N, C-alpha and C positions, 0 to 999 in steps of 0.2 A: 503493500500500499504506499502510495507516494505521500510523503509527510510535506505540509505546508512550509515555506521557508520561515525561519526564526525572524520575528520582530525585532529591529534593533532599536533599543531605547538609547536616545542621546541627551546628555546633560547640557541644558541651556543655562543663560544667565538667571532665569527665574524659575526653573526647575526641569523636570525631565518631560521629554516629548518623543513622539513617534512619527515617521514619515508613512502617510497613508496614500493609497492608490489615488485618491482625488488629488493629493498634493503633487504626486508624479505627473497625472495627467494635465494638471494645470501648468506645469513647467515645461511639459512636451508643447503644449498649445503656445506657451509664450516664445519658445525657440522656433516653433513652426512659423509663427507670425514673423519674427525677426528674418528668417531665411526667405520668406516670400516677399517681405519688404525689400530686402537686400537684393533679390534677383529681379524685381520689377524696377527698382531704383536703377540698377545697373543697366538693365535692358534700355530703359528709357534715356539713360545718359548716353550710352553708346550710340543710340540711334541719333541723338541730338549731335554727338560729336562727329559721327561718321557720314551721316545721311541727312544733315541739318537742311539742305536746300531740296530735299526731295518731299513733296506734299503728302504721300502715303506715311512716310515716316514720322513727319511732324504730327499728323492725324493720330498715329499709334500712340504717341506719348501720353495722351490725356488717359485712355483706359488703363495705361500701365501705372501712371499716377494715382488713379482711383484705386486700383488693387494695392498699390503701396499704402496709401492712406488708411485703407480698411484693415490691412494687415497690422500695421503700426497701432491701429486702435485695439485690436485684438490682443497685442503684445502688452499694451498700456493696462488692460484689464486684468492680465494675468501675472503681471510683474509683481516681485516681492519687494517692497520698499518700507523699511521700518518707519520712516517719517510720513504719516498719513497725510499731512499737508502738502508735503512735496508730491506725493503721489497725485493727490487731487488736483494740484496745480498742474501737472503734466498732462493730466487727461482733460483739463479745462484748456490748456493750449492747444492740444489736438483738436477739440472740438470747435474751437474759435477758428483755427486755421483751415479745417474741413469745410466749416460753413462758408468762409471766405472763398475758398476754391470752387466750391459749387456756385457760388453767386457769380464769380468771375467767368466760370465756364459757360454759365447761362447768358450772361449779359455780353460777353466779347464777341466781336464781329469777325474774328480770325482765331485759329486754333489756341488753346490755353497756353502751350508752350511759347509760341510766338507772342501772345499778348504780354506775358510775363517778362519775356526778354525785351520787348519793346517798351514796356510801361514798368520801370524798376520799383515805382512806388506800391505796385501791387504786393511786394514782398512784405510790406507793412501788414498785410493781412494772411498770405499764406505762410509766411515765415513762421507763425506760430506752431505750424506742424513740425517743422524742422527745429524749433526750440524744444518742443517735446522729445523728439529724436535725440537731440543733443543730451537733453536729461537722462536718457538712457544710457548714452555714452558716458556721462559723468558718472552714474551709478556704477556701472561696469568698471570703470577705471578706478574708482576708489575701493570697491569691494574686492575686486580681482586682480588689480595691477596691470590690466592688459595694454601693451604698447600700443596696439591699433586704436583703441579708444582714446588713449592720451593724444594720439596725433589728430583723431577725427574731432575731438572737442574744439581746437581752435580753427580747423581747417572749414568747418561748417559755417560758423559765423563770419570767418574771414571772407569766404566766397559771396555770401548772401549780402553782407554790409558792403563789400567791395563793388558789388553790381549795383547796388542800391545808391551808392555814392557815386558811382561812376568813376572809381579810381584805380580800377584793375583793367589791364590790357586784356584783349580777347585771348591771347595766348595764355595769359596768367589764369584766367577763368577756366580754360579747357584743362589745363594742368591740375588745378585744384579739384574740379569735377572729377577728373580720372582718378586721383589718389582717393576721393571720397568714395566713389563706386567700388573700386578696388577693396580697400580696406573695409568697407561695409561688408563685402563678401567673407573677406578673411575673418572678420568678427563673428558673422553667423555661422560660418563653418566651425570655428573653434568652439562655440557653444555647444555644438552638437555632440561634443566628446567629453565635454565637462560633466564631472559627476552630479546627478541630479540633486542630492542634499544640499550641495554648495549653493545652488540657485535658489532653493527653498530659504535657505539661512535659519536663524535662531527662532523656532516656533514659539518659543517661550516667551519671547519679546511681544510678538504679535498678540499672544494670548493675554499678556499682562497689559499691554495698551488697550485692548478690547474690554478687559475687566475695569480698567481705570476710567471708562468713559461714564 
């Protein structure tokens, strides 16, 4: 008769806890969201970089961006962050940026990618999506000391603010976008081999915070 695997009991800051199947599923969903977001972002970026003058390529960026936003939203729902206020802030950023993106996509008379490129002030709206993504990079850099997220933290605001203010040459923007797309995929791939309990963190802290409400 097959015996069920022994449940591991962890010692946390505020007591003992175990990792449940639900915890594992949530972490897998978080990582799947990151991978989907990374792949769709990279695909859209490389379409813009390699076939930016092709109408079909430009049209394809919008649905890829929609997939990116949806996947990022799923990850923000399932990510484990001890600071509840920070977690809610990142989710609010995502919601604001997503709504701004939908508004621009409906109102713009040209493909969304071209509109954003030709109207840098639109970054003040959609930029909230990428602020939420940068928050994930920050969390992963602090918690796991990941080199790629340490690089991505300044690359994202540098590219967005540089385009907003018009201070970056086109070649500089292309280099930063390439670095972003590649390192995002590296980050998502490395998450797939990270032990699941590490992503869940100290559950006793979450239980303590929930009990303190």
